[in-house]
Steps between C-alpha positions, in 0.01 A plus 500: 500500500216641700416226752831316480721792583584544862716779627809363672523590868818675611729306729595662833782346702542581874857431627457477877803490731343675805375309796119425489440668838573849366256748359580378155272194548183712500621708213588197297165337577306804399701558180449137419125506538480795255748372247378150474181629336691622195848347514688173558663535836808305618700515815858402548603469858865531575727589796283562802195499270493124515359538851168573325487119458445463874245767544153324459344810352730479200267233354245765432724632219481161329121496545490835322682335195856623578772250399751470780868395444775501755878471499574151628851598603365788717235273656764238577735763656213612733410150604157497328412138441122478479421647160134569440339343187409842358868598468751385237864457553716707269839672477661833430571381153123454439452845659715659235290323234171614667627859515558494121157365434316740739344821372550662845715403790431634848758442781430492867812487721 
C-alpha cells in the first residue's frame, strides 16, 4: 500500500446566490485559496450568483482549480448569454446531487 495509497481529498461545495459585487466575493476568494490546497472545491452559482459569470475576476477561481457550475435557468432569466469557457452549465437537479456528494456545503446568499 505505501506508495500507491493516496488520501482522498474532501469535497467542499460553495452554493453562491449572492451578487458578486458584495463583500462575499473577497471572502469566497480567500477561502478558496486556502481550501484548494487540501480539498476539491466546487462552486454552484444560482439566483443572483450567476452574475459571477460576467465579473472578469471570477476566472481567477478557475485558475486556482475550482470547478464552477451554474444554473442555466437562472442565467437565462437574468439575460446572461455569453458563458465563459471555465464555467459549466448545470441545473438545480445536479445541485441536489452535488450536495449529497460533498463533504461540506457552504452557502453564500
